[in-house]
C-alpha positions as CSV (number, residue, x, y, z in Angstrom):
1,X,4.3,-195.3,-17.4
2,X,2.8,-194.4,-20.6
3,X,4.7,-192.9,-23.7
4,X,3.7,-189.4,-23.0
5,X,4.7,-189.5,-19.5
6,X,8.0,-190.9,-20.3
7,X,8.8,-188.2,-22.9
8,X,7.7,-185.4,-20.4
9,X,9.8,-187.0,-17.6
10,X,12.9,-187.3,-19.9
11,X,12.7,-183.5,-20.4
12,X,12.3,-182.2,-16.9
13,X,15.5,-180.1,-17.5
14,X,14.0,-178.1,-20.1
15,X,10.7,-178.0,-18.1
16,X,12.3,-176.7,-15.1
17,X,14.4,-174.3,-17.2
18,X,11.1,-172.6,-18.7
19,X,9.5,-172.4,-15.1
20,X,12.5,-170.6,-13.8
21,X,13.1,-168.4,-16.9
22,X,13.1,-164.7,-15.9
23,X,10.4,-164.2,-18.5
24,X,8.0,-166.7,-16.7
25,X,8.8,-165.6,-13.4
26,X,8.6,-161.7,-14.3
27,X,4.8,-162.6,-15.3
28,X,4.3,-164.4,-11.9
29,X,6.0,-161.6,-9.8
30,X,4.5,-158.7,-12.0
31,X,7.8,-157.2,-12.9
32,X,7.9,-158.2,-16.5
33,X,8.0,-154.9,-18.6
34,X,4.6,-154.2,-20.3
35,X,6.4,-153.9,-23.8
36,X,7.9,-157.4,-23.3
37,X,4.6,-158.8,-22.5
38,X,2.9,-157.1,-25.5
39,X,5.6,-158.5,-27.8
40,X,4.9,-161.9,-26.3
41,X,1.1,-161.7,-26.8
42,X,1.7,-160.9,-30.5
43,X,4.1,-163.9,-31.1
44,X,1.7,-166.3,-29.4
45,X,-1.4,-165.3,-31.3
46,X,0.8,-165.9,-34.6
47,X,2.0,-169.3,-33.0
48,X,-1.4,-170.4,-32.1
49,X,-2.7,-169.9,-35.4
50,X,-0.1,-172.3,-36.7
51,X,-1.0,-174.6,-33.9
52,X,-4.6,-174.8,-34.9
53,X,-3.6,-175.5,-38.5
54,X,-1.5,-178.4,-37.2
55,X,-4.3,-179.9,-35.2
56,X,-6.5,-179.6,-38.4
57,X,-4.0,-181.4,-40.7
58,X,-3.5,-184.1,-37.9
59,X,-7.3,-184.6,-37.7
60,X,-7.3,-185.3,-41.5
61,X,-4.6,-188.0,-41.1
62,X,-6.2,-189.7,-37.8
63,X,-6.6,-193.3,-38.4
64,X,-10.1,-193.4,-36.9
65,X,-13.1,-191.4,-36.2
66,X,-12.7,-190.8,-32.6
67,X,-9.0,-189.5,-33.2
68,X,-10.4,-187.2,-35.9
69,X,-12.9,-185.8,-33.5
70,X,-10.5,-185.3,-30.7
71,X,-8.1,-183.4,-32.9
72,X,-10.8,-181.1,-33.9
73,X,-12.0,-180.6,-30.3
74,X,-8.7,-179.6,-29.5
75,X,-8.5,-177.2,-32.5
76,X,-11.5,-175.5,-30.9
77,X,-9.9,-175.0,-27.7
78,X,-7.1,-173.2,-29.6
79,X,-9.7,-171.1,-31.2
80,X,-10.9,-170.2,-27.8
81,X,-7.5,-169.3,-26.6
82,X,-7.0,-167.0,-29.6
83,X,-10.3,-165.1,-28.6
84,X,-8.5,-164.5,-25.3
85,X,-5.7,-163.3,-27.1
86,X,-7.7,-160.9,-29.0
87,X,-8.9,-159.5,-25.7
88,X,-5.2,-159.4,-24.4
89,X,-4.0,-157.6,-27.5
90,X,-6.8,-154.9,-27.2
91,X,-5.9,-154.3,-23.6
92,X,-2.1,-154.1,-24.3
93,X,-2.4,-152.2,-27.5
94,X,-1.2,-154.8,-29.9
95,X,-2.3,-155.0,-33.5
96,X,-2.3,-158.6,-34.2
97,X,-2.7,-157.9,-38.0
98,X,0.6,-156.1,-37.9
99,X,2.6,-158.9,-36.2
100,X,5.8,-160.2,-37.7
101,X,6.9,-163.3,-36.4
102,X,10.4,-163.4,-34.7
103,X,13.0,-165.9,-35.5
104,X,12.2,-168.4,-32.5
105,X,8.4,-168.0,-33.4
106,X,9.1,-169.0,-37.0
107,X,11.3,-171.8,-36.4
108,X,8.5,-173.3,-34.0
109,X,5.7,-172.9,-36.4
110,X,7.5,-174.1,-39.3
111,X,8.6,-177.2,-37.6
112,X,5.0,-177.9,-36.3
113,X,3.5,-177.5,-39.9
114,X,6.3,-179.5,-41.6
115,X,5.6,-182.3,-39.1
116,X,1.9,-182.2,-39.5
117,X,2.1,-182.2,-43.3
118,X,4.9,-184.7,-43.6
119,X,4.5,-187.3,-40.7
120,X,1.7,-189.2,-39.1
121,X,-0.9,-187.9,-36.8
122,X,0.6,-189.7,-34.0
123,X,4.0,-187.7,-34.5
124,X,2.2,-184.7,-35.0
125,X,0.7,-185.1,-31.4
126,X,4.2,-185.7,-30.0
127,X,5.3,-182.4,-31.6
128,X,2.3,-180.4,-30.2
129,X,2.5,-182.0,-26.8
130,X,5.2,-180.3,-24.9
131,X,3.2,-176.9,-25.5
132,X,0.1,-177.8,-24.0
133,X,1.8,-180.0,-21.1
134,X,4.5,-177.3,-20.3
135,X,1.7,-174.5,-20.0
136,X,-0.5,-176.6,-17.6
137,X,2.9,-177.4,-15.7
138,X,3.9,-173.8,-15.4
139,X,0.5,-172.5,-14.7
140,X,-0.3,-175.0,-12.1
141,X,3.3,-174.5,-10.5
142,X,3.0,-170.8,-10.4
143,X,-0.7,-171.0,-9.1
144,X,0.4,-173.3,-6.2
145,X,2.0,-170.2,-4.7
146,X,-1.1,-168.3,-5.2
147,X,-2.9,-166.5,-8.3
148,X,-1.3,-162.9,-8.6
149,X,-3.6,-159.9,-8.2
150,X,-1.6,-157.8,-10.6
151,X,-2.2,-157.3,-14.3
152,X,-0.7,-160.6,-15.4
153,X,-2.8,-162.6,-12.9
154,X,-5.2,-163.6,-15.8
155,X,-2.3,-165.5,-17.5
156,X,-1.6,-167.7,-14.5
157,X,-5.2,-168.2,-13.8
158,X,-5.9,-169.2,-17.5
159,X,-3.1,-172.1,-17.8
160,X,-3.7,-173.2,-14.1
161,X,-7.4,-173.6,-14.5
162,X,-9.4,-176.7,-14.7
163,X,-10.4,-176.2,-18.2
164,X,-6.8,-176.2,-19.5
165,X,-5.5,-179.3,-17.8
166,X,-8.0,-181.6,-19.6
167,X,-6.8,-180.2,-23.1
168,X,-3.2,-181.1,-22.2
169,X,-4.4,-184.7,-21.1
170,X,-6.5,-185.2,-24.2
171,X,-3.7,-184.5,-26.4
172,X,-1.5,-186.8,-24.5
173,X,-4.1,-189.5,-24.9
174,X,-3.6,-189.0,-28.7
175,X,0.1,-189.4,-28.2
176,X,-0.2,-192.7,-26.2
177,X,-2.8,-194.0,-29.0
178,X,-1.2,-193.1,-32.1
179,X,2.4,-192.2,-31.5
180,X,5.5,-194.4,-32.3
181,X,7.7,-195.2,-29.4
182,X,11.1,-194.6,-31.2
183,X,14.1,-192.2,-31.4
184,X,12.2,-189.9,-33.8
185,X,9.6,-189.6,-31.2
186,X,11.9,-188.6,-28.6
187,X,13.8,-186.3,-31.0
188,X,10.5,-184.6,-31.9
189,X,9.4,-183.9,-28.4
190,X,12.8,-182.6,-27.3
191,X,12.9,-180.3,-30.1
192,X,9.5,-179.0,-29.3
193,X,10.7,-178.5,-25.7
194,X,13.7,-176.4,-26.8
195,X,11.3,-174.6,-29.2
196,X,9.3,-173.6,-26.0
197,X,12.2,-172.6,-24.1
198,X,13.6,-170.5,-27.0
199,X,10.0,-168.9,-27.5
200,X,10.2,-167.4,-23.8
201,X,13.9,-166.5,-24.2
202,X,13.2,-164.6,-27.4
203,X,10.7,-162.4,-25.8
204,X,12.7,-161.8,-22.8
205,X,15.8,-160.9,-25.1
206,X,13.5,-158.4,-26.9
207,X,12.8,-156.7,-23.5
208,X,16.2,-156.4,-22.4
């Protein structure tokens, strides 16, 4: 089993907690309040900007040219996702220029950027991997029951698509190539997974 696989398996409790969270389930069954989803869209756009920056910093620190290229390709995938968020934002009436990050969002982005600037490219890949693998896991798990036809169906379709899974796998390849297999790696992955749960939970709490 690879390092990325071991880290993912070691955090199945948080993966399942995210999948079964009422925010995620509300997206799937269409019961999530529109204002709650709109808040999430704005927060996620702010997060993705930091995610793209972390990829770029990691690329500069990559120990070889293939790693540099892969990090930049993944950053391109985030920029594409941000364009989708722009469409979401327009549809949901969210002014992305006026978004202020909530506490959970800021904790996550500060953690990612601090890791990118202070640690190696390998450890940055570990910090970023939970987001990609978790969204692929959630998207595929939900889609296995059928793609919803309501207004949140595109969200499920995006993260369960054949285009998204390779991005998660690409990042995991960087984890396996460049990351240390030590306590700091395990702690970093775990903290990022907890940030993911807190991100969903914060959006849910706003909507309650």
